[in-house]
C-alpha positions as CSV (number, residue, x, y, z in Angstrom):
1,M,110.2,99.5,195.3
2,T,109.3,97.0,192.7
3,A,107.8,93.7,193.7
4,P,109.7,90.4,193.5
5,L,109.2,88.1,190.5
6,D,106.2,85.9,191.0
7,A,105.6,82.4,190.0
8,P,105.2,81.5,186.4
9,G,101.7,82.5,185.0
10,K,101.3,85.4,187.3
11,T,101.8,89.1,186.4
12,T,104.4,91.2,188.1
13,E,103.6,94.7,189.1
14,V,106.0,97.5,188.2
15,S,106.2,100.8,190.0
16,P,105.2,104.0,188.1
17,E,108.7,105.4,188.7
18,A,110.3,102.5,186.7
19,V,108.0,103.1,183.8
20,L,108.8,106.8,183.7
21,A,112.5,106.1,184.0
22,G,112.3,103.8,180.9
23,A,110.0,106.1,178.9
24,G,112.9,108.2,177.6
25,V,115.2,105.4,176.5
26,K,115.3,104.9,172.7
27,A,115.1,101.5,171.2
28,V,118.2,100.2,169.8
29,Q,118.2,100.4,166.0
30,G,120.1,97.9,163.8
31,R,122.4,99.1,161.1
32,S,123.2,97.3,157.8
33,L,126.7,96.7,156.7
34,G,126.3,99.5,154.1
35,Q,125.4,101.9,156.8
36,I,128.4,100.8,159.0
37,A,130.7,101.1,156.0
38,W,129.4,104.7,155.1
39,M,129.8,105.7,158.8
40,H,133.5,104.7,158.8
41,L,134.1,106.0,155.3
42,K,132.8,109.5,156.1
43,R,135.3,109.8,158.9
44,D,138.1,109.3,156.4
45,K,138.4,112.8,155.1
46,V,141.3,111.8,152.7
47,A,139.1,109.1,151.1
48,L,136.2,111.6,150.7
49,V,138.5,114.1,149.0
50,G,139.6,111.3,146.6
51,A,136.0,110.3,146.0
52,G,135.1,114.0,145.3
53,V,137.9,114.2,142.8
54,V,136.8,111.0,141.1
55,V,133.2,112.3,140.8
56,L,134.6,115.6,139.4
57,L,136.6,113.7,136.8
58,I,133.6,111.8,135.8
59,V,131.5,114.9,135.4
60,I,134.3,116.5,133.3
61,A,134.5,113.5,131.1
62,I,130.7,113.4,130.5
63,F,130.2,117.2,129.9
64,A,133.5,117.7,128.1
65,P,131.9,119.4,125.1
66,L,129.9,121.8,127.4
67,I,133.1,122.7,129.4
68,V,135.2,123.2,126.3
69,G,132.5,125.4,124.7
70,L,132.4,127.7,127.8
71,F,136.1,127.9,128.6
72,G,138.1,126.8,125.6
73,H,138.2,126.0,121.8
74,P,137.6,122.9,119.8
75,P,140.4,120.5,120.6
76,N,141.6,120.0,117.0
77,E,141.3,123.7,115.9
78,F,144.6,125.2,114.9
79,H,145.7,128.7,116.2
80,Q,148.7,129.6,114.2
81,E,148.5,133.2,115.3
82,M,149.7,132.0,118.8
83,I,152.8,130.4,117.4
84,D,156.1,132.1,116.8
85,T,157.1,131.2,113.3
86,S,160.8,131.4,114.0
87,T,160.9,128.8,116.9
88,M,157.5,127.1,116.3
89,T,156.8,127.5,120.0
90,P,153.9,129.5,121.6
91,K,154.3,133.2,121.8
92,G,155.3,134.3,125.4
93,G,156.7,130.7,126.0
94,T,153.3,129.1,126.9
95,G,150.5,131.1,125.3
96,I,148.6,130.9,128.6
97,G,146.0,133.7,128.7
98,G,142.3,134.5,129.1
99,E,141.3,132.5,125.9
100,F,143.8,129.6,126.5
101,L,143.7,128.6,130.2
102,F,146.6,125.9,129.8
103,G,148.3,127.6,126.8
104,V,148.7,126.1,123.3
105,E,150.6,123.3,121.8
106,P,153.9,124.0,119.8
107,V,153.7,124.0,116.0
108,N,149.9,123.9,115.6
109,G,148.6,126.1,118.4
110,R,145.8,123.7,119.5
111,D,144.1,124.6,122.8
112,L,145.9,122.5,125.5
113,F,142.9,122.9,128.0
114,S,140.4,121.4,125.6
115,R,142.6,118.5,124.7
116,V,143.2,117.7,128.3
117,I,139.5,117.8,129.0
118,Y,138.7,115.6,126.0
119,G,141.6,113.3,127.0
120,A,139.8,112.6,130.1
121,R,136.9,111.0,128.1
122,I,139.1,108.6,126.3
123,S,141.3,107.6,129.3
124,L,138.4,107.1,131.8
125,L,136.3,105.3,129.1
126,I,138.9,102.8,128.4
127,A,140.0,102.3,131.9
128,V,136.5,101.9,133.3
129,L,135.2,99.5,130.7
130,A,138.4,97.5,130.8
131,T,138.0,97.2,134.6
132,L,134.4,96.2,134.3
133,L,135.5,93.4,131.8
134,S,138.3,92.2,134.1
135,V,135.9,92.2,137.2
136,V,133.2,90.1,135.5
137,I,135.6,87.6,134.1
138,G,137.8,87.4,137.2
139,T,134.8,87.1,139.5
140,V,133.1,84.3,137.5
141,M,136.3,82.3,137.1
142,G,137.5,82.9,140.6
143,V,134.2,81.8,142.2
144,M,134.0,78.7,140.0
145,A,137.6,77.7,140.9
146,G,137.2,78.4,144.6
147,Y,133.8,76.8,145.2
148,F,133.9,73.7,142.9
149,G,137.6,72.9,143.4
150,G,139.1,69.7,142.0
151,W,139.8,69.7,138.1
152,A,137.9,73.0,137.7
153,D,140.2,74.7,140.2
154,T,143.4,73.2,138.6
155,L,142.3,74.2,135.0
156,I,141.3,77.8,135.9
157,S,144.4,78.3,138.2
158,R,146.8,77.1,135.4
159,T,145.0,79.4,132.9
160,M,145.5,82.3,135.2
161,D,149.3,81.4,135.3
162,V,149.4,81.5,131.6
163,F,147.7,84.9,131.4
164,L,149.9,86.3,134.1
165,A,153.0,85.3,132.2
166,F,151.7,86.6,128.9
167,P,153.7,89.6,127.5
168,L,150.7,92.0,127.4
169,L,152.6,95.0,126.1
170,V,154.2,93.1,123.2
171,F,150.9,91.5,122.4
172,A,149.2,94.9,122.3
173,M,151.9,96.3,119.9
174,A,151.5,93.3,117.7
175,L,147.7,93.7,117.4
176,V,148.1,97.3,116.5
177,G,150.4,96.4,113.7
178,V,147.7,94.6,111.9
179,L,144.9,96.8,113.0
180,G,145.3,99.2,110.0
181,Q,144.6,96.4,107.5
182,F,141.3,95.6,109.3
183,E,140.3,99.2,109.5
184,Q,140.7,99.6,105.8
185,S,139.0,96.3,104.9
186,L,136.0,96.9,107.2
187,G,135.7,100.5,106.3
188,V,135.7,101.5,109.9
189,K,136.4,105.2,110.5
190,G,137.3,107.0,113.7
191,D,138.7,105.5,116.8
192,T,135.8,103.0,117.6
193,L,137.8,99.8,116.6
194,R,141.0,100.9,118.2
195,I,139.1,101.8,121.6
196,G,137.3,98.4,121.5
197,L,140.7,96.8,120.9
198,L,142.4,98.5,123.9
199,I,139.4,97.7,126.2
200,F,139.6,94.0,125.2
201,V,143.4,93.8,125.6
202,I,143.6,95.6,128.9
203,G,140.5,94.0,130.3
204,F,140.7,90.4,129.1
205,F,144.3,89.9,129.9
206,N,144.1,91.4,133.5
207,W,141.3,89.4,134.8
208,P,143.6,86.7,136.6
209,Y,144.7,89.4,139.1
210,I,141.2,89.8,140.5
211,G,140.5,86.2,139.8
212,R,143.2,85.1,142.3
213,I,141.8,87.3,145.0
214,I,138.2,86.1,144.5
215,R,139.4,82.4,144.5
216,G,141.0,82.8,147.8
217,Q,138.1,84.5,149.3
218,T,135.7,81.8,147.9
219,L,137.9,79.1,149.3
220,S,137.5,80.6,152.8
221,L,133.8,81.4,152.4
222,R,132.7,77.9,151.4
223,E,133.8,76.5,154.6
224,R,131.9,79.0,156.8
225,E,129.0,78.0,159.0
226,F,126.3,79.8,157.0
227,V,127.3,77.8,153.9
228,D,127.1,74.6,155.8
229,A,123.7,75.7,157.2
230,A,122.4,76.4,153.6
231,R,123.6,72.9,152.5
232,S,121.9,71.3,155.4
233,L,118.6,73.0,154.4
234,G,118.9,71.4,151.0
235,A,120.3,74.5,149.1
236,R,121.9,73.6,145.8
237,G,125.0,75.0,144.2
238,P,123.5,77.9,142.3
239,Y,121.6,79.2,145.3
240,I,124.7,79.0,147.5
241,L,126.8,80.8,145.0
242,F,124.4,83.7,144.2
243,R,122.7,84.1,147.7
244,E,125.3,83.2,150.2
245,I,128.9,83.5,148.6
246,L,128.6,86.2,146.0
247,P,127.1,88.9,148.3
248,N,130.0,88.4,150.7
249,L,132.3,89.1,147.8
250,I,131.0,92.5,146.9
251,A,133.5,94.3,149.3
252,P,136.7,92.8,147.9
253,I,135.3,93.2,144.3
254,L,134.5,96.9,144.9
255,I,137.9,97.5,146.5
256,Y,140.0,95.9,143.8
257,A,137.9,97.6,141.0
258,T,138.7,101.1,142.5
259,L,142.4,100.2,142.6
260,L,142.4,98.6,139.3
261,I,141.0,101.6,137.4
262,P,144.2,103.9,137.9
263,T,146.3,101.1,136.8
264,N,144.4,100.8,133.5
265,V,144.6,104.5,133.2
266,L,148.4,104.2,133.4
267,F,148.5,101.3,131.0
268,E,146.3,103.2,128.4
269,A,148.6,106.2,128.7
270,A,151.7,104.0,128.3
271,L,150.3,102.5,125.2
272,S,149.4,105.9,123.8
273,F,152.9,107.1,124.7
274,L,154.4,104.3,122.8
275,G,152.3,105.0,119.8
276,V,150.1,102.0,119.8
277,G,147.1,103.6,121.5
278,I,144.6,106.0,120.2
279,Q,146.0,107.8,117.2
280,A,146.1,111.6,116.5
281,P,144.4,113.9,116.2
282,T,142.2,112.4,119.0
283,A,143.3,113.8,122.3
284,T,144.6,111.4,124.9
285,W,146.9,112.1,127.9
286,G,149.5,109.6,126.9
287,G,149.5,110.8,123.3
288,M,150.1,114.4,124.5
289,L,153.0,113.3,126.7
290,S,154.4,111.4,123.8
291,Q,154.4,114.6,121.6
292,A,155.7,116.7,124.5
293,V,159.0,114.7,124.7
294,K,160.0,116.4,121.5
295,F,159.6,119.9,123.0
296,Y,161.5,119.6,126.3
297,N,161.9,123.5,126.2
298,V,158.1,123.9,126.4
299,P,157.4,122.5,130.0
300,H,153.7,123.3,130.1
301,F,153.1,121.0,127.2
302,M,154.1,117.9,129.4
303,F,153.0,119.4,132.7
304,F,149.2,119.6,132.2
305,P,148.5,116.1,130.8
306,G,151.1,114.7,133.3
307,M,149.2,116.3,136.2
308,A,145.9,115.0,134.9
309,I,147.2,111.4,135.0
310,F,148.8,112.0,138.4
311,I,145.6,113.5,140.0
312,T,143.4,110.8,138.5
313,V,145.6,107.9,139.7
314,L,146.0,109.5,143.2
315,A,142.3,110.1,143.6
316,F,141.3,106.6,142.7
317,N,144.0,105.2,145.0
318,L,143.0,107.4,147.9
319,F,139.4,106.5,147.4
320,G,140.1,102.8,147.1
321,D,142.3,102.7,150.2
322,G,139.5,104.4,152.2
323,L,136.9,102.1,150.8
324,R,139.1,99.1,151.8
325,D,139.3,100.3,155.4
326,A,135.6,101.0,155.6
327,L,134.6,97.6,154.2
328,D,137.1,95.5,156.1
329,P,135.6,94.6,159.6
330,K,139.1,93.6,160.9
331,S,140.8,96.9,160.0
332,S,141.7,99.3,162.8
333,R,139.4,102.3,163.2
């Protein structure tokens, strides 16, 4: 038996049996918020599948020339021998075979597989960069509005209302109307100027959506005990913003970014479908869908780019939903 506790200042003898019993007990190890989030995320198999598809799409977009070189043909190369001259449709209905995995386009016979692969580069590039622009502007404006309050909050909030009421699609179509003049006067060739314009339009005019979320989170965080403790220790505004509030906003920023990317993919596809996006012959998913409308009797022409958009949006949404559950401490497990 163990001896009773002695008076202060005296040592207490412990039996050898008690020492041996506690020898096999492991010390409790602390886990960071990132480790806890990963532990919950890896339990969500659906979210992991979505994340795997997202990674696969990124790899396909980066290594598109290599993939096309191995399994396809140049995206703008014509293959008139695959076209039936009487109907201007692919021979056999689709042209799908060993050399053309997704078949060929009507009229010109371009490799549909190669164009879908290259379309991933344009769609993901515009969507990701536009989302990054929206996140940066929305985070900065939302934090300023929520933390400082007063006239700054009023000015930024009313600016958000104006942007949210702005007819974005009409504005994009109007900009494209004058874009040709700038391309000729500046001597810009290719799609560089048009890609930059789409990134600016989609990203700059979508920041109020994430700005409102960040503003609401900041309003809640600035009244928390750890912020009051930092103020009581003499911390100034910049320190509180960057060291206390901003780290606690990483979770909602990541969650909303993963959910905003598929929205931007759809918006870019819609602009290309309406003819105000990236122009031919550059391959985009929306542009291929716009051309496929004229050939309703060739279903594969619409099926493959449509499925590419569907899989991309679904994968990002599944991953974003799982990430939200993993980073939200109040969600049910």
